[in-house]
KOLGU-4560 file (N, C-alpha, C; in nm, 3 decimals, padded with zeros to 5 digits):
<recs>
<n_xx: -06.794 n_yy: -07.317 n_zz: 05.200 ca_xx: -06.777 ca_yy: -07.186 ca_zz: 05.257 c_xx: -06.642 c_yy: -07.130 c_zz: 05.213 mol: A seq: 1 type: MET>
<n_xx: -06.637 n_yy: -07.003 n_zz: 05.184 ca_xx: -06.514 ca_yy: -06.939 ca_zz: 05.138 c_xx: -06.411 c_yy: -06.931 c_zz: 05.251 mol: A seq: 2 type: ALA>
<n_xx: -06.284 n_yy: -06.932 n_zz: 05.211 ca_xx: -06.178 ca_yy: -06.921 ca_zz: 05.311 c_xx: -06.185 c_yy: -06.787 c_zz: 05.382 mol: A seq: 3 type: GLU>
<n_xx: -06.148 n_yy: -06.789 n_zz: 05.508 ca_xx: -06.146 ca_yy: -06.667 ca_zz: 05.590 c_xx: -06.002 c_yy: -06.636 c_zz: 05.630 mol: A seq: 4 type: LYS>
<n_xx: -05.973 n_yy: -06.509 n_zz: 05.644 ca_xx: -05.839 ca_yy: -06.466 ca_zz: 05.685 c_xx: -05.822 c_yy: -06.485 c_zz: 05.836 mol: A seq: 5 type: SER>
<n_xx: -05.720 n_yy: -06.561 n_zz: 05.872 ca_xx: -05.692 ca_yy: -06.585 ca_zz: 06.014 c_xx: -05.655 c_yy: -06.454 c_zz: 06.083 mol: A seq: 6 type: MET>
<n_xx: -05.579 n_yy: -06.369 n_zz: 06.015 ca_xx: -05.533 ca_yy: -06.244 ca_zz: 06.075 c_xx: -05.651 c_yy: -06.153 c_zz: 06.106 mol: A seq: 7 type: ILE>
<n_xx: -05.743 n_yy: -06.138 n_zz: 06.010 ca_xx: -05.861 ca_yy: -06.053 ca_zz: 06.032 c_xx: -05.946 c_yy: -06.109 c_zz: 06.146 mol: A seq: 8 type: ILE>
<n_xx: -05.966 n_yy: -06.240 n_zz: 06.146 ca_xx: -06.048 ca_yy: -06.302 ca_zz: 06.250 c_xx: -05.989 c_yy: -06.281 c_zz: 06.389 mol: A seq: 9 type: ALA>
<n_xx: -05.859 n_yy: -06.299 n_zz: 06.403 ca_xx: -05.795 ca_yy: -06.283 ca_zz: 06.533 c_xx: -05.797 c_yy: -06.136 c_zz: 06.576 mol: A seq: 10 type: ILE>
<n_xx: -05.773 n_yy: -06.044 n_zz: 06.483 ca_xx: -05.778 ca_yy: -05.902 ca_zz: 06.517 c_xx: -05.917 c_yy: -05.863 c_zz: 06.564 mol: A seq: 11 type: ILE>
<n_xx: -06.020 n_yy: -05.913 n_zz: 06.497 ca_xx: -06.158 ca_yy: -05.884 ca_zz: 06.540 c_xx: -06.184 c_yy: -05.940 c_zz: 06.680 mol: A seq: 12 type: LEU>
<n_xx: -06.132 n_yy: -06.059 n_zz: 06.708 ca_xx: -06.151 ca_yy: -06.117 ca_zz: 06.841 c_xx: -06.073 c_yy: -06.041 c_zz: 06.948 mol: A seq: 13 type: SER>
<n_xx: -05.961 n_yy: -05.984 n_zz: 06.910 ca_xx: -05.885 ca_yy: -05.903 ca_zz: 07.006 c_xx: -05.962 c_yy: -05.776 c_zz: 07.039 mol: A seq: 14 type: ILE>
<n_xx: -06.026 n_yy: -05.717 n_zz: 06.938 ca_xx: -06.104 ca_yy: -05.595 ca_zz: 06.959 c_xx: -06.222 c_yy: -05.621 c_zz: 07.052 mol: A seq: 15 type: ILE>
<n_xx: -06.297 n_yy: -05.728 n_zz: 07.027 ca_xx: -06.410 ca_yy: -05.762 ca_zz: 07.113 c_xx: -06.440 c_yy: -05.911 c_zz: 07.101 mol: A seq: 16 type: TRP>
<n_xx: -06.467 n_yy: -05.975 n_zz: 07.213 ca_xx: -06.499 ca_yy: -06.118 ca_zz: 07.215 c_xx: -06.618 c_yy: -06.146 c_zz: 07.123 mol: A seq: 17 type: SER>
<n_xx: -06.603 n_yy: -06.247 n_zz: 07.040 ca_xx: -06.712 ca_yy: -06.290 ca_zz: 06.954 c_xx: -06.709 c_yy: -06.235 c_zz: 06.813 mol: A seq: 18 type: GLY>
<n_xx: -06.643 n_yy: -06.122 n_zz: 06.790 ca_xx: -06.641 ca_yy: -06.064 ca_zz: 06.656 c_xx: -06.572 c_yy: -06.154 c_zz: 06.555 mol: A seq: 19 type: LEU>
<n_xx: -06.466 n_yy: -06.219 n_zz: 06.596 ca_xx: -06.395 ca_yy: -06.311 ca_zz: 06.506 c_xx: -06.481 c_yy: -06.430 c_zz: 06.468 mol: A seq: 20 type: GLY>
<n_xx: -06.561 n_yy: -06.479 n_zz: 06.562 ca_xx: -06.651 ca_yy: -06.591 ca_zz: 06.532 c_xx: -06.762 c_yy: -06.546 c_zz: 06.437 mol: A seq: 21 type: LEU>
<n_xx: -06.811 n_yy: -06.426 n_zz: 06.455 ca_xx: -06.914 ca_yy: -06.374 ca_zz: 06.365 c_xx: -06.855 c_yy: -06.363 c_zz: 06.224 mol: A seq: 22 type: ILE>
<n_xx: -06.733 n_yy: -06.311 n_zz: 06.213 ca_xx: -06.664 ca_yy: -06.302 ca_zz: 06.084 c_xx: -06.647 c_yy: -06.440 c_zz: 06.021 mol: A seq: 23 type: TYR>
<n_xx: -06.615 n_yy: -06.540 n_zz: 06.104 ca_xx: -06.593 ca_yy: -06.675 ca_zz: 06.053 c_xx: -06.723 c_yy: -06.745 c_zz: 06.013 mol: A seq: 24 type: ALA>
<n_xx: -06.836 n_yy: -06.689 n_zz: 06.055 ca_xx: -06.964 ca_yy: -06.747 ca_zz: 06.015 c_xx: -07.040 c_yy: -06.816 c_zz: 06.127 mol: A seq: 25 type: GLY>
<n_xx: -06.983 n_yy: -06.822 n_zz: 06.245 ca_xx: -07.051 ca_yy: -06.884 ca_zz: 06.359 c_xx: -07.128 c_yy: -06.774 c_zz: 06.435 mol: A seq: 26 type: ASP>
<n_xx: -07.240 n_yy: -06.735 n_zz: 06.376 ca_xx: -07.318 ca_yy: -06.622 ca_zz: 06.428 c_xx: -07.367 c_yy: -06.646 c_zz: 06.570 mol: A seq: 27 type: MET>
<n_xx: -07.425 n_yy: -06.762 n_zz: 06.596 ca_xx: -07.485 ca_yy: -06.789 ca_zz: 06.728 c_xx: -07.383 c_yy: -06.777 c_zz: 06.840 mol: A seq: 28 type: ASN>
<n_xx: -07.272 n_yy: -06.848 n_zz: 06.827 ca_xx: -07.171 ca_yy: -06.846 ca_zz: 06.932 c_xx: -07.104 c_yy: -06.710 c_zz: 06.942 mol: A seq: 29 type: ARG>
<n_xx: -07.083 n_yy: -06.644 n_zz: 06.828 ca_xx: -07.020 ca_yy: -06.512 ca_zz: 06.828 c_xx: -07.105 c_yy: -06.407 c_zz: 06.898 mol: A seq: 30 type: GLY>
<n_xx: -07.233 n_yy: -06.403 n_zz: 06.866 ca_xx: -07.323 ca_yy: -06.306 ca_zz: 06.930 c_xx: -07.337 c_yy: -06.337 c_zz: 07.079 mol: A seq: 31 type: VAL>
<n_xx: -07.347 n_yy: -06.467 n_zz: 07.112 ca_xx: -07.359 ca_yy: -06.505 ca_zz: 07.252 c_xx: -07.237 c_yy: -06.459 c_zz: 07.333 mol: A seq: 32 type: MET>
<n_xx: -07.117 n_yy: -06.481 n_zz: 07.279 ca_xx: -06.996 ca_yy: -06.438 ca_zz: 07.350 c_xx: -06.986 c_yy: -06.286 c_zz: 07.358 mol: A seq: 33 type: LEU>
<n_xx: -07.024 n_yy: -06.217 n_zz: 07.251 ca_xx: -07.016 ca_yy: -06.071 ca_zz: 07.251 c_xx: -07.112 c_yy: -06.011 c_zz: 07.355 mol: A seq: 34 type: ALA>
<n_xx: -07.234 n_yy: -06.062 n_zz: 07.361 ca_xx: -07.332 ca_yy: -06.011 ca_zz: 07.457 c_xx: -07.291 c_yy: -06.048 c_zz: 07.599 mol: A seq: 35 type: VAL>
<n_xx: -07.246 n_yy: -06.172 n_zz: 07.619 ca_xx: -07.202 ca_yy: -06.214 ca_zz: 07.752 c_xx: -07.085 c_yy: -06.128 c_zz: 07.801 mol: A seq: 36 type: LEU>
<n_xx: -06.989 n_yy: -06.102 n_zz: 07.713 ca_xx: -06.875 ca_yy: -06.019 ca_zz: 07.752 c_xx: -06.921 c_yy: -05.877 c_zz: 07.784 mol: A seq: 37 type: ALA>
<n_xx: -07.014 n_yy: -05.823 n_zz: 07.708 ca_xx: -07.064 ca_yy: -05.688 ca_zz: 07.734 c_xx: -07.133 c_yy: -05.679 c_zz: 07.869 mol: A seq: 38 type: LEU>
<n_xx: -07.222 n_yy: -05.774 n_zz: 07.897 ca_xx: -07.296 ca_yy: -05.773 ca_zz: 08.024 c_xx: -07.201 c_yy: -05.789 c_zz: 08.142 mol: A seq: 39 type: VAL>
<n_xx: -07.110 n_yy: -05.884 n_zz: 08.133 ca_xx: -07.016 ca_yy: -05.905 ca_zz: 08.243 c_xx: -06.920 c_yy: -05.788 c_zz: 08.261 mol: A seq: 40 type: LEU>
<n_xx: -06.882 n_yy: -05.726 n_zz: 08.149 ca_xx: -06.794 ca_yy: -05.608 ca_zz: 08.159 c_xx: -06.865 c_yy: -05.493 c_zz: 08.230 mol: A seq: 41 type: GLU>
<n_xx: -06.991 n_yy: -05.472 n_zz: 08.198 ca_xx: -07.068 ca_yy: -05.367 ca_zz: 08.266 c_xx: -07.087 c_yy: -05.398 c_zz: 08.414 mol: A seq: 42 type: LEU>
<n_xx: -07.115 n_yy: -05.525 n_zz: 08.445 ca_xx: -07.128 ca_yy: -05.565 ca_zz: 08.586 c_xx: -06.996 c_yy: -05.547 c_zz: 08.660 mol: A seq: 43 type: LEU>
<n_xx: -06.886 n_yy: -05.582 n_zz: 08.594 ca_xx: -06.754 ca_yy: -05.566 ca_zz: 08.657 c_xx: -06.723 c_yy: -05.419 c_zz: 08.679 mol: A seq: 44 type: ALA>
<n_xx: -06.765 n_yy: -05.337 n_zz: 08.588 ca_xx: -06.735 ca_yy: -05.195 ca_zz: 08.597 c_xx: -06.815 c_yy: -05.126 c_zz: 08.707 mol: A seq: 45 type: LEU>
<n_xx: -06.943 n_yy: -05.162 n_zz: 08.719 ca_xx: -07.031 ca_yy: -05.089 ca_zz: 08.810 c_xx: -07.068 c_yy: -05.164 c_zz: 08.938 mol: A seq: 46 type: PHE>
<n_xx: -07.054 n_yy: -05.296 n_zz: 08.940 ca_xx: -07.103 ca_yy: -05.372 ca_zz: 09.055 c_xx: -06.992 c_yy: -05.448 c_zz: 09.128 mol: A seq: 47 type: VAL>
<n_xx: -06.926 n_yy: -05.537 n_zz: 09.059 ca_xx: -06.834 ca_yy: -05.630 ca_zz: 09.123 c_xx: -06.709 c_yy: -05.644 c_zz: 09.038 mol: A seq: 48 type: PHE>
<n_xx: -06.605 n_yy: -05.571 n_zz: 09.074 ca_xx: -06.484 ca_yy: -05.563 ca_zz: 08.993 c_xx: -06.420 c_yy: -05.698 c_zz: 08.957 mol: A seq: 49 type: PHE>
<n_xx: -06.415 n_yy: -05.797 n_zz: 09.047 ca_xx: -06.350 ca_yy: -05.924 ca_zz: 09.012 c_xx: -06.414 c_yy: -05.999 c_zz: 08.894 mol: A seq: 50 type: PRO>
<n_xx: -06.532 n_yy: -05.958 n_zz: 08.850 ca_xx: -06.590 ca_yy: -06.021 ca_zz: 08.731 c_xx: -06.505 c_yy: -05.993 c_zz: 08.607 mol: A seq: 51 type: LEU>
<n_xx: -06.417 n_yy: -05.895 n_zz: 08.617 ca_xx: -06.325 ca_yy: -05.867 ca_zz: 08.507 c_xx: -06.238 c_yy: -05.987 c_zz: 08.473 mol: A seq: 52 type: GLY>
<n_xx: -06.210 n_yy: -06.070 n_zz: 08.572 ca_xx: -06.132 ca_yy: -06.192 ca_zz: 08.548 c_xx: -06.211 c_yy: -06.286 c_zz: 08.459 mol: A seq: 53 type: ILE>
<n_xx: -06.340 n_yy: -06.296 n_zz: 08.481 ca_xx: -06.426 ca_yy: -06.381 ca_zz: 08.398 c_xx: -06.431 c_yy: -06.327 c_zz: 08.255 mol: A seq: 54 type: VAL>
<n_xx: -06.438 n_yy: -06.195 n_zz: 08.242 ca_xx: -06.437 ca_yy: -06.133 ca_zz: 08.109 c_xx: -06.306 c_yy: -06.166 c_zz: 08.037 mol: A seq: 55 type: VAL>
<n_xx: -06.195 n_yy: -06.162 n_zz: 08.107 ca_xx: -06.066 ca_yy: -06.198 ca_zz: 08.049 c_xx: -06.066 c_yy: -06.344 c_zz: 08.002 mol: A seq: 56 type: PHE>
<n_xx: -06.119 n_yy: -06.433 n_zz: 08.082 ca_xx: -06.126 ca_yy: -06.576 ca_zz: 08.045 c_xx: -06.213 c_yy: -06.594 c_zz: 07.921 mol: A seq: 57 type: ILE>
<n_xx: -06.325 n_yy: -06.524 n_zz: 07.914 ca_xx: -06.412 ca_yy: -06.530 ca_zz: 07.797 c_xx: -06.337 c_yy: -06.479 c_zz: 07.674 mol: A seq: 58 type: ILE>
<n_xx: -06.260 n_yy: -06.373 n_zz: 07.690 ca_xx: -06.183 ca_yy: -06.317 ca_zz: 07.580 c_xx: -06.080 c_yy: -06.418 c_zz: 07.528 mol: A seq: 59 type: TRP>
<n_xx: -06.011 n_yy: -06.485 n_zz: 07.619 ca_xx: -05.913 ca_yy: -06.588 ca_zz: 07.580 c_xx: -05.984 c_yy: -06.703 c_zz: 07.508 mol: A seq: 60 type: ILE>
<n_xx: -06.099 n_yy: -06.747 n_zz: 07.561 ca_xx: -06.176 ca_yy: -06.853 ca_zz: 07.495 c_xx: -06.219 c_yy: -06.810 c_zz: 07.356 mol: A seq: 61 type: TYR>
<n_xx: -06.260 n_yy: -06.685 n_zz: 07.342 ca_xx: -06.304 ca_yy: -06.633 ca_zz: 07.212 c_xx: -06.189 c_yy: -06.638 c_zz: 07.111 mol: A seq: 62 type: SER>
<n_xx: -06.070 n_yy: -06.602 n_zz: 07.155 ca_xx: -05.953 ca_yy: -06.610 ca_zz: 07.066 c_xx: -05.928 c_yy: -06.754 c_zz: 07.022 mol: A seq: 63 type: LEU>
<n_xx: -05.934 n_yy: -06.847 n_zz: 07.117 ca_xx: -05.912 ca_yy: -06.988 ca_zz: 07.085 c_xx: -06.020 c_yy: -07.042 c_zz: 06.991 mol: A seq: 64 type: TYR>
<n_xx: -06.146 n_yy: -07.010 n_zz: 07.022 ca_xx: -06.258 ca_yy: -07.058 ca_zz: 06.939 c_xx: -06.249 c_yy: -07.000 c_zz: 06.798 mol: A seq: 65 type: ALA>
<n_xx: -06.209 n_yy: -06.875 n_zz: 06.787 ca_xx: -06.193 ca_yy: -06.814 ca_zz: 06.655 c_xx: -06.084 c_yy: -06.883 c_zz: 06.576 mol: A seq: 66 type: THR>
<n_xx: -05.973 n_yy: -06.908 n_zz: 06.642 ca_xx: -05.861 ca_yy: -06.977 ca_zz: 06.576 c_xx: -05.905 c_yy: -07.115 c_zz: 06.524 mol: A seq: 67 type: TYR>
<n_xx: -05.970 n_yy: -07.194 n_zz: 06.609 ca_xx: -06.010 ca_yy: -07.328 ca_zz: 06.567 c_xx: -06.118 c_yy: -07.324 c_zz: 06.459 mol: A seq: 68 type: THR>
<n_xx: -06.210 n_yy: -07.229 n_zz: 06.467 ca_xx: -06.316 ca_yy: -07.217 ca_zz: 06.367 c_xx: -06.258 c_yy: -07.182 c_zz: 06.230 mol: A seq: 69 type: GLU>
<n_xx: -06.171 n_yy: -07.083 n_zz: 06.226 ca_xx: -06.111 ca_yy: -07.042 ca_zz: 06.098 c_xx: -06.021 c_yy: -07.152 c_zz: 06.044 mol: A seq: 70 type: VAL>
<n_xx: -05.949 n_yy: -07.220 n_zz: 06.130 ca_xx: -05.863 ca_yy: -07.330 ca_zz: 06.087 c_xx: -05.947 c_yy: -07.443 c_zz: 06.026 mol: A seq: 71 type: LYS>
<n_xx: -06.064 n_yy: -07.472 n_zz: 06.086 ca_xx: -06.152 ca_yy: -07.574 ca_zz: 06.032 c_xx: -06.212 c_yy: -07.532 c_zz: 05.898 mol: A seq: 72 type: ALA>
<n_xx: -06.246 n_yy: -07.405 n_zz: 05.885 ca_xx: -06.303 ca_yy: -07.356 ca_zz: 05.758 c_xx: -06.199 c_yy: -07.362 c_zz: 05.646 mol: A seq: 73 type: ILE>
<n_xx: -06.079 n_yy: -07.321 n_zz: 05.677 ca_xx: -05.974 ca_yy: -07.317 ca_zz: 05.575 c_xx: -05.910 c_yy: -07.452 c_zz: 05.547 mol: A seq: 74 type: ASN>
<n_xx: -05.940 n_yy: -07.550 n_zz: 05.632 ca_xx: -05.890 ca_yy: -07.685 ca_zz: 05.610 c_xx: -05.750 c_yy: -07.697 c_zz: 05.651 mol: A seq: 75 type: GLY>
</recs>
């Protein structure tokens, strides 16, 4: 697999959870995190505000997973 830019991957993950993983090639986990973050964000917005904390935790996990995935790809 071709090397991936760590900076691009992290910026994509900052923009939205899962985008950095999709860029790195981990489609399944990236799409799952992106959809989960979207659903929880909508629930936090319209139903139960404290779910925003869970969305934040997912975002932090997404950043970490993106970092480790790109680091593993680039060796």
